[in-house]
C-alpha positions in Angstrom: 124.9 189.5 108.8 124.0 189.3 105.1 120.9 190.9 103.6 119.3 187.5 102.9 119.8 186.5 106.6 118.2 189.8 107.8 115.3 189.3 105.4 114.8 185.7 106.6 114.9 186.9 110.2 112.3 189.6 109.5 110.1 187.2 107.7 110.3 184.8 110.6 109.3 187.5 113.1 106.4 188.6 110.8 105.2 185.0 110.6 105.5 184.6 114.3 103.5 187.8 115.0 100.9 186.8 112.4 100.6 183.4 114.1 100.2 185.0 117.5 97.5 187.4 116.2 95.7 184.6 114.4 95.8 182.5 117.6 94.4 185.3 119.8 91.6 186.0 117.3 90.8 182.3 117.2 90.7 182.1 121.0 88.4 185.2 121.1 86.1 183.7 118.5 86.2 180.4 120.4 85.2 182.2 123.6 82.2 183.9 122.0 81.1 180.8 120.2 81.2 178.7 123.4 79.5 181.4 125.4 76.7 181.7 122.8 76.4 177.9 122.6 76.2 177.6 126.4 73.6 180.4 126.6 71.5 178.8 123.9 71.6 175.4 125.6 70.8 177.1 128.9 67.8 178.9 127.5 66.5 175.6 125.9 66.8 174.0 129.3 65.1 176.9 130.9 62.2 176.7 128.5 61.7 173.0 129.1 61.7 173.5 132.9 59.4 176.5 132.6 56.8 174.5 130.7 57.0 171.9 133.4 56.6 174.3 136.3 53.8 176.2 134.5 51.9 173.0 134.0 52.3 172.2 137.6 51.2 175.7 138.7 48.1 175.7 136.4 47.2 172.2 137.6 47.4 173.3 141.2 45.2 176.4 140.6 42.7 174.6 138.4 41.8 172.3 141.2 40.0 175.1 143.0 38.4 177.1 140.2 35.0 175.3 140.6 34.9 175.1 144.4 33.6 178.6 145.3 30.8 178.5 142.8 29.8 175.0 143.9 29.7 176.0 147.6 27.8 179.2 146.8 24.9 177.2 145.3 24.3 175.2 148.5 21.1 175.8 150.4 22.7 176.0 153.8 24.9 178.8 152.6 21.9 180.9 151.4 20.0 180.1 154.6 23.0 181.2 156.6 23.1 184.5 154.7 19.2 184.9 155.0 19.4 184.6 158.7 21.9 187.4 158.7 19.7 190.0 157.1 17.6 188.4 154.4 14.2 187.0 155.4 14.2 183.3 155.0 11.8 181.5 152.7 8.4 180.5 154.1 9.1 176.8 153.8 12.8 176.0 154.0 13.9 173.3 151.7 14.4 169.9 153.1 18.1 169.0 153.6 19.0 165.4 153.1 20.4 163.8 156.2 23.6 162.7 154.4 24.7 166.3 154.2 24.9 166.6 157.9 27.5 164.8 160.0 27.4 163.7 163.6 29.1 166.8 164.9 26.4 169.1 163.4 23.4 166.8 163.7 22.0 168.8 166.6 22.6 172.2 164.9 19.8 173.7 162.8 20.4 173.6 159.0 21.9 176.9 157.9 23.1 178.0 161.3 26.6 179.3 161.8 27.7 176.2 163.6 26.4 173.9 160.9 28.0 176.0 158.1 31.4 176.2 159.9 31.5 172.5 160.3 30.6 172.0 156.7 33.3 174.4 155.4 35.9 172.6 157.5 34.9 169.3 156.0 35.1 170.7 152.5 38.5 172.3 153.1 40.0 169.2 154.5 38.6 167.1 151.6 39.8 169.5 148.9 43.1 170.5 150.3 42.3 174.2 150.4 44.1 176.3 153.0 40.8 178.0 154.1 37.2 178.5 153.0 35.1 181.4 154.4 31.8 183.2 153.6 31.2 186.9 153.8 28.0 188.8 153.5 27.5 191.5 151.0 29.2 194.0 153.3 32.4 191.9 153.4 32.0 190.7 156.9 33.0 187.0 157.4 30.0 185.0 158.8 31.5 181.5 158.6 34.9 180.0 158.0 36.6 176.7 158.0 39.1 177.9 160.7 36.3 179.2 163.0 37.8 177.6 166.1 41.5 178.7 165.4 43.1 181.7 167.0 43.5 183.4 163.6 39.9 182.6 162.5 38.5 184.8 159.7 35.1 185.0 161.4 34.2 188.6 162.3 36.7 190.2 160.0 35.8 192.5 157.1 37.4 192.0 153.7 35.4 194.4 151.5 38.7 196.1 150.4 40.1 192.9 148.8 39.8 192.7 145.0 38.5 189.1 145.2 35.4 190.5 147.1 34.9 193.4 144.8 35.3 191.4 141.6 33.0 188.6 142.8 30.1 191.1 143.4 30.9 193.1 140.2 31.8 190.4 137.7 30.6 187.2 139.3 34.2 185.9 139.9 37.2 187.1 141.8 40.9 186.1 141.9 43.7 187.6 143.9 47.1 186.8 145.5 47.8 188.4 148.9 49.3 187.9 152.3 46.6 187.3 154.8 46.1 190.1 157.2 44.7 187.7 159.8 47.0 184.7 159.4 50.0 186.4 157.8 50.3 183.5 155.3 50.2 184.2 151.6 47.7 182.5 149.4 45.7 182.6 146.2 42.1 183.6 146.7 39.4 182.6 144.4 35.8 183.7 145.0 32.2 183.5 143.7 29.1 185.4 144.7 26.2 183.8 146.6 23.0 184.7 144.8 19.5 184.8 146.3 16.3 183.5 144.8 15.9 186.5 142.6 19.6 186.6 141.6 20.6 189.4 144.0 24.0 189.0 145.7 23.7 187.8 149.3 27.5 187.4 149.9 30.8 186.0 148.6 32.2 182.5 149.0 36.0 182.6 149.1 38.6 179.7 148.9 42.2 180.3 149.9 44.8 178.1 148.2 48.3 177.8 149.6 51.1 177.6 147.0 54.0 177.0 149.5 54.1 173.3 148.4 55.2 174.5 144.9 58.0 176.6 146.5 59.2 173.5 148.4 59.3 171.6 145.1 61.3 174.3 143.4 63.7 174.5 146.3 64.3 170.8 146.4 65.1 170.8 142.6 67.9 173.2 143.3 66.8 175.6 140.6 66.1 179.4 140.7 62.4 179.8 139.9 60.3 183.0 140.5 56.6 183.7 140.1 55.9 187.4 139.6 52.6 189.2 139.2 51.7 191.9 136.7 53.7 194.5 138.7 56.8 192.2 138.6 56.6 191.6 142.3 57.9 188.2 143.4 55.0 186.1 144.7 56.7 182.8 145.0 60.4 182.0 144.8 62.7 179.0 145.4 64.6 181.3 147.8 62.4 182.6 150.5 64.2 185.9 151.1 63.5 186.9 147.5 59.7 187.0 148.0 57.8 190.3 147.9 60.7 192.0 146.1 60.3 193.8 142.9 62.2 192.8 139.8 62.1 196.4 138.7 61.0 199.7 140.2 57.2 199.9 140.8 55.1 202.7 139.4 53.7 205.1 142.1 50.1 204.5 141.0 50.6 200.7 141.2 52.2 201.1 144.6 49.2 203.1 145.9 46.8 200.4 144.7 48.9 197.7 146.4 48.9 199.7 149.6 45.1 200.2 149.5 44.5 196.5 148.9 46.9 195.6 151.7 48.2 192.8 149.3 51.6 192.3 150.9 50.8 193.4 154.5 53.2 196.3 154.5 56.2 194.6 152.8 58.8 197.2 151.6 58.7 195.9 148.0 62.3 197.1 147.3 63.9 196.1 144.0 65.6 192.8 144.0 67.7 193.1 140.8 68.8 195.3 138.0 68.0 194.4 134.4 70.8 194.9 131.9 70.4 195.7 128.2 70.8 192.1 127.1 67.9 191.1 129.3 70.0 189.5 132.1 69.5 190.3 135.7 72.1 191.3 138.3 71.1 190.5 141.9 72.5 192.5 144.7 74.0 195.2 142.4 71.4 197.9 142.7 72.1 201.2 144.4 68.4 201.4 145.4 68.8 198.4 147.7 69.2 199.2 151.3 72.1 197.8 153.2 69.7 195.7 155.3 68.1 194.3 152.2 71.5 193.5 150.6 72.6 191.8 153.8 69.6 189.4 153.6 70.5 188.3 150.1 72.5 185.0 149.7 76.3 185.5 149.4 76.3 183.3 146.3 73.7 185.6 144.7 75.4 188.9 145.4 76.4 190.7 142.2 75.8 187.7 140.0 74.3 187.9 136.6 71.4 185.7 135.7 69.8 184.8 132.4 66.0 185.4 132.8 63.8 183.2 130.8 60.1 183.8 131.5 56.7 182.3 130.6 53.2 183.6 131.2 51.4 181.3 133.5 48.4 181.5 135.8 45.8 184.2 136.1 46.2 188.0 136.6 49.1 188.3 134.2 51.5 186.3 136.2 55.0 185.5 134.8 57.0 182.4 135.7 60.8 183.2 135.7 63.6 180.7 135.4 67.0 182.3 136.4 70.3 180.7 135.3 73.6 182.1 136.6 76.0 183.2 133.9 79.1 182.4 135.9 79.1 178.7 135.0 78.7 179.7 131.4 81.7 182.0 131.6 83.7 179.4 133.4 82.8 176.8 130.8 83.8 179.2 128.0 87.0 180.0 129.9 87.8 176.3 130.2 87.2 175.8 126.4 89.5 178.8 125.7 92.1 177.3 128.0 91.8 174.0 126.2 92.1 175.8 122.8 95.1 177.6 124.1 96.6 174.4 125.3 95.9 172.9 121.8 97.5 175.9 120.1 100.5 175.7 122.4 100.8 172.0 121.7 100.6 172.6 118.0 103.2 175.4 118.3 105.5 173.1 120.3 104.9 170.3 117.8 105.7 172.7 115.0 108.9 173.8 116.8 109.8 170.2 117.5 109.2 169.3 113.8 111.3 172.2 112.7 114.1 171.2 115.1 113.7 167.6 114.0 113.9 168.7 110.3 117.0 170.8 111.2 118.5 167.8 113.0 117.7 165.5 110.1 119.2 168.0 107.7 122.3 168.1 109.8 122.4 164.4 110.0 122.0 164.1 106.2 124.7 166.6 105.7 127.0 164.8 108.1 126.1 161.5 106.4 127.0 163.0 103.0 130.3 164.3 104.5 131.0 161.0 106.1 130.2 159.2 102.9 132.5 161.5 100.9 135.2 161.1 103.6 134.8 157.3 103.5 134.9 157.3 99.8 138.1 159.4 99.8 139.6 157.1 102.5 138.7 154.0 100.6 140.3 155.5 97.5 143.4 156.4 99.5 143.4 152.9 101.1 143.0 151.3 97.7 145.8 153.5 96.3 148.0 152.8 99.3 147.3 149.1 99.0 148.2 149.2 95.4 151.4 151.1 96.3 152.2 148.6 99.0 151.7 145.7 96.7 153.9 147.3 94.1 156.5 148.1 96.8 156.3 144.5 98.1 156.9 143.2 94.6 159.7 145.6 94.2 161.1 144.5 97.5 160.9 140.9 96.6 162.6 141.6 93.3 165.2 143.7 95.1 165.7 140.9 97.6 166.3 138.6 94.7 168.7 141.0 93.1 170.5 141.4 96.4 170.7 137.6 96.8 171.9 137.5 93.2 174.7 139.9 94.2 175.6 137.5 97.0 175.4 134.5 94.7 177.5 136.3 92.1 180.4 136.6 94.5 180.3 132.8 95.1 179.6 131.9 91.5 182.6 134.1 90.3 185.0 131.6 91.9 183.1 128.7 90.4 183.1 130.2 87.0 186.8 131.2 87.2 187.9 127.6 87.8 186.1 126.1 84.7 187.3 129.0 82.6 191.0 128.3 83.7 190.5 124.6 83.0 188.9 125.4 79.6 191.9 127.6 78.7 194.4 124.9 79.9 192.6 122.1 78.1 192.3 124.2 75.0 196.0 125.1 74.9 197.1 121.5 75.7 194.8 120.1 73.0 196.2 122.5 70.5 199.8 121.6 71.3 198.9 117.9 71.1 197.3 118.3 67.7 200.4 120.3 66.5 202.7 117.6 67.9 200.7 114.8 66.2 200.7 116.6 62.9 204.5 117.2 63.1 205.2 113.5 63.9 202.7 112.1 61.5 205.3 111.3 58.9 208.1 110.1 61.1 206.3 108.5 64.0 202.7 107.5 63.2 202.1 105.9 66.7 202.6 109.3 68.4 200.0 110.8 66.1 197.3 108.4 67.3 198.3 109.0 71.0 198.2 112.8 70.5 194.8 112.6 68.8 193.4 110.6 71.7 194.8 113.0 74.3 193.4 116.0 72.3 189.9 114.4 72.2 190.0 113.8 75.9 190.8 117.5 76.4 187.9 118.6 74.2 185.5 116.3 76.2 186.5 118.0 79.4 186.1 121.4 77.8 182.5 120.4 76.9 181.7 119.3 80.4 183.1 122.5 81.9 181.1 124.5 79.4 177.9 122.6 80.3 178.5 123.3 84.0 178.9 127.0 83.2 175.7 127.0 81.2 173.9 125.4 84.0 175.1 128.0 86.5 174.0 130.8 84.1 170.6 129.1 83.6 170.0 129.0 87.4 170.9 132.6 87.8 168.5 133.6 85.0 165.7 131.6 86.6 166.5 133.1 90.0 166.4 136.7 88.7 163.0 136.4 87.0 159.9 137.3 89.2 158.3 134.3 90.8 155.4 132.8 88.9 152.1 131.6 90.3 152.7 128.0 89.4 150.9 125.2 91.2 153.1 123.4 93.7 154.8 120.3 92.5 156.7 117.5 94.2 160.4 118.4 94.6 163.4 116.7 96.1 164.6 118.7 99.1 168.2 117.6 99.1 169.1 119.0 95.6 167.6 122.3 96.5 169.8 122.4 99.6 172.8 121.4 97.6 172.1 124.2 95.2 171.9 126.8 98.0 175.1 125.5 99.5 176.8 125.6 96.1 175.8 129.3 95.7 177.2 130.0 99.1 180.2 127.7 98.8 182.8 130.5 98.8 181.4 131.8 102.1 181.2 128.3 103.5 184.8 127.7 102.6 185.9 131.1 103.9 184.2 130.4 107.3 185.6 126.8 107.4 182.0 125.9 108.2 181.0 122.4 109.1 177.7 121.5 107.6 176.0 118.6 109.4 173.4 116.7 107.3 173.2 113.4 109.1 169.5 113.9 110.1 168.6 115.0 106.6 167.7 112.0 104.3 168.3 112.3 100.6 164.9 111.0 99.7 162.8 113.8 101.3 160.1 115.0 98.9 158.2 118.3 99.5 155.5 120.3 97.7 156.5 123.6 96.3 158.0 125.6 93.5 161.7 125.2 92.7 162.8 128.8 92.3 161.0 130.0 95.5 162.2 127.0 97.5 165.8 127.5 96.4 165.6 131.2 97.1 164.0 130.6 100.6 166.7 128.0 101.5 169.5 130.4 100.2 168.1 133.2 102.4 167.9 131.1 105.5 171.4 129.6 105.1 172.8 133.0 104.2 171.2 134.4 107.4 173.0 131.7 109.4 176.3 132.5 107.6 175.9 136.2 108.4 175.5 135.3 112.1 178.5 133.0 112.0 180.6 135.6 110.2 180.0 138.0 113.0 180.8 135.3 115.5 184.1 134.6 113.6 185.1 138.2 113.7 184.5 138.3 117.4 186.5 135.1 117.7 189.4 136.6 115.8 189.3 139.7 118.0 189.5 137.4 121.1 192.5 135.5 119.7 194.3 138.8 119.1 193.7 139.6 122.8 195.2 136.2 123.9 192.3 135.6 126.2 192.0 131.8 126.5 188.7 132.0 128.3 187.2 133.7 125.3 188.0 130.9 122.9 184.9 130.0 120.8 183.9 126.8 119.0 184.3 126.3 115.3 181.3 127.4 113.1 178.7 124.7 112.7 175.5 124.5 110.7 173.1 121.6 111.2 170.3 120.7 108.9 167.7 118.2 110.1 164.3 116.9 109.1 161.3 115.7 111.0 158.2 114.5 109.3 154.7 113.6 110.5 151.7 112.0 108.8 149.5 115.0 109.6 150.5 118.3 111.0 148.0 120.7 112.8 149.6 123.8 111.4 149.2 122.5 107.8 145.5 121.9 108.2 145.9 118.2 108.9 147.8 117.5 105.7 151.1 115.5 105.6 154.1 117.7 106.2 157.4 118.1 107.9 159.8 120.5 109.4 163.3 121.5 108.2 165.4 122.7 111.1 168.3 125.1 110.3 170.4 125.7 113.4 173.8 127.2 114.0 176.1 127.8 116.9 176.1 131.6 116.4 175.2 134.2 119.0 171.4 133.6 118.6 168.6 136.1 118.4 168.4 139.1 120.7 165.2 138.8 122.9 164.5 142.5 122.1 164.2 141.6 118.4 162.0 138.5 118.7 158.7 140.5 118.6 159.7 142.1 115.3 161.9 139.5 113.8 159.9 139.0 110.7 159.0 142.6 110.1 160.7 144.4 107.2 163.9 146.4 107.8 164.7 144.5 111.0 168.5 143.8 111.1 171.4 143.7 113.5 174.1 144.2 110.8 176.0 147.4 110.3 174.6 150.2 108.1 175.3 149.4 104.5 175.7 145.7 105.1 172.0 144.7 104.9 168.5 146.1 104.5 166.8 143.8 107.0 164.6 142.2 104.3 165.9 138.7 104.4 163.6 137.1 107.0 160.6 139.2 105.9 161.0 137.9 102.4 161.6 134.4 103.6 158.4 134.5 105.7 156.5 135.5 102.6 158.1 132.8 100.5 157.3 130.2 103.0 153.7 131.4 103.1 153.5 131.3 99.3 154.7 127.7 99.3 151.8 126.8 101.7 154.1 126.4 104.7 155.3 128.4 107.6 158.6 129.9 108.9 159.1 130.4 112.6 161.8 130.8 115.3 161.9 127.6 117.3 163.2 128.9 120.6 159.9 129.1 122.6 159.7 132.9 122.3 156.7 134.7 120.9 157.4 135.9 117.3 155.3 138.4 115.5 154.2 138.1 112.0 155.3 140.6 109.4 153.9 144.2 109.6 152.4 144.0 106.1 149.5 141.9 107.5 149.8 138.7 109.5 147.1 136.9 107.7 148.2 134.4 105.0 147.7 135.4 101.4 144.7 134.1 99.5 145.2 130.6 98.5 147.5 129.8 101.4 146.7 126.6 103.0 147.9 127.5 106.5 145.1 127.8 109.1 145.1 131.4 110.3 146.2 131.6 113.9 147.0 127.9 114.2 149.8 126.7 116.4 152.9 125.1 114.9 154.8 124.2 118.0 153.2 120.8 118.3 152.6 118.0 115.8 149.2 116.7 115.0 147.6 114.2 117.3 148.9 110.8 116.7 152.3 111.9 115.2 155.5 110.6 116.6 158.6 112.5 117.4 162.1 111.1 117.6 163.0 110.3 121.2 164.6 113.3 122.9 163.7 115.7 120.1 161.7 118.9 120.7 160.7 121.5 118.2 160.3 124.3 120.8 163.6 123.9 122.7 165.6 126.2 120.5 169.0 125.3 118.9 171.0 122.4 120.4 174.1 124.1 119.1 173.5 127.2 121.2 172.6 129.7 118.4 169.4 130.4 116.4 167.1 127.7 115.1 164.6 128.3 112.4 161.9 125.9 111.5 160.6 125.7 107.9 157.3 123.8 107.8 156.7 122.4 104.3 154.0 120.1 102.9 154.8 116.6 101.6 152.9 114.6 99.0 149.7 112.9 100.1 150.9 109.4 98.9 154.1 107.6 99.7 156.8 108.2 97.1 158.7 105.5 95.4 162.2 106.2 94.3 163.9 104.8 91.2 167.5 104.0 90.9 168.0 106.7 88.3 166.8 109.4 90.6 163.2 109.7 89.3 160.2 109.5 91.6 156.8 108.0 90.8 153.5 109.2 92.3 150.2 107.5 91.6 150.0 106.5 88.0 152.3 109.0 86.5 156.0 109.7 86.3 157.5 113.0 87.5 161.2 113.8 87.2 162.8 115.4 90.3 165.9 117.5 89.8 
């Protein structure tokens, strides 16, 4: 691994470690922020609820603040206390009759029975738990519950703060558990004063606050009311009552015991306060096992936020406790959501990185593929150019090869005129010499010799013209084919030219050429040189097959096998024309059939017959380019060359599609004429050769208009004259 790779790897690990550390710090900060936000919202909610509960408590207590003082001013109360130790007035005041009900109508005003009934009526009307009257020694002389088993009548309460404060300060308030009834309540008192302002006794009203506890409990919230010693007076959970929120001082505990405020309750601590002001319930070593067992399971060991508000008399505090567990759970959930977001972002970052890597790889592959394609296109273009050049060379080589074949036949044709020229030249010279010698003696011989010499010179000129024509045709044939537009040509002279070039081989084979079905007036569209070369190749191909057949026949004759006798070589040329041919895109055309009685085409060669270098001749006797070049020449002429034996024949390997500008429909069938065309009776273009050998069909176009023939061999088309050679 190189140094740069190691450095990149270390940087990647450092970046990953820094990202993890930053993520952890972010999660930690998020946890603290969410916890602080939750605590802040909880405290705001607690403050709102405390204000509501404080207003409810104050409203409940204020209802009874005036009642003890009002009752203490009534005459029957003072009369009742005067009868118990204070001399009554000389003339008692007259009490209106509406202050007495039917139950106490018979009782004297100010008697115990009258006062008890009156206190009962007032208690029921005001909603107080109990109303009772004590003398100045603390003994109860009348009570609203006088007829109940736990009546206050006859009990002394001089140890209660509400009695002591009423006599000392003119008003008393106290919360305690009743020693007689065992039910807690808020006591409010006022002194009963005599005529001279001396205290006769104390009027006490007991208010029950249990309805408030029921309201707190139904709301499902944790609410506590503690006194100045932080002892729970009221609570939404009953088993928390009369527990201390913190340890009680011994002096305060002695005072509570002396006043019998909580009727012997243990007053054990309920919670432990932490440094942040929160409370932990059930997590105090000072709690006895029996006390812990009485705590709710849900409250054991839980931390609570303590929000308090001063409310009511005597330094009371209203506490609203909120469990911290939901806040921790909410903070934990937010942290989990943050962790999920971080993980999601990390996964997205990894995915983006992987995607970028894939895109980079795809781009590199695309660049490579583009470069490869460009190189391939360059190679294909170069190879195409090479193939085109090779094709042109092959065409030219085919022409030169054909020229060699024609040269052998033309040599004989040229030799005969040359012999004649020499003969006529020598004879003319002798005739001229003879005429000159006899000019003086026999003048008539001189004229006859001159006429004979002129005839010889005329023949020499004709033979020379024939030689020049042969040489001209050879020169035209050797030059590369031009891209001339097709013209109307007579087909018969082109066939004659090809047969003349191959006349020596025709004579050597003793070949019978049948041209009965080939009219002399056939006109086709094409180019003279290409058409002559195409016809020469096709006829030469037939001659090659017949030569092989002749050699085989000679071998059979030497073996004296009569059953192996073969027919004489035959070559048949026939023409069939149609007004419109499907293979020529519906244009007028026709088919030249060239058939022989040779051995035919091997079925194994039919699929590759028109491919280059396909040959059945011996090595050195042919390159296998004849039919390939012939196929291309037919295509260049706007026609088609095929084997008419019903077998499937492939197109050349250089590309089966026709060249640009070719009028043949690609992939069109040539085995049937166009609809509406007529065939000669009994003829078929797909039955093969009637002679038993190979049969090639050369499809050529014909002029669109009917040709008219002149007597001098010219043909007229439309409005113009065109000479046909």
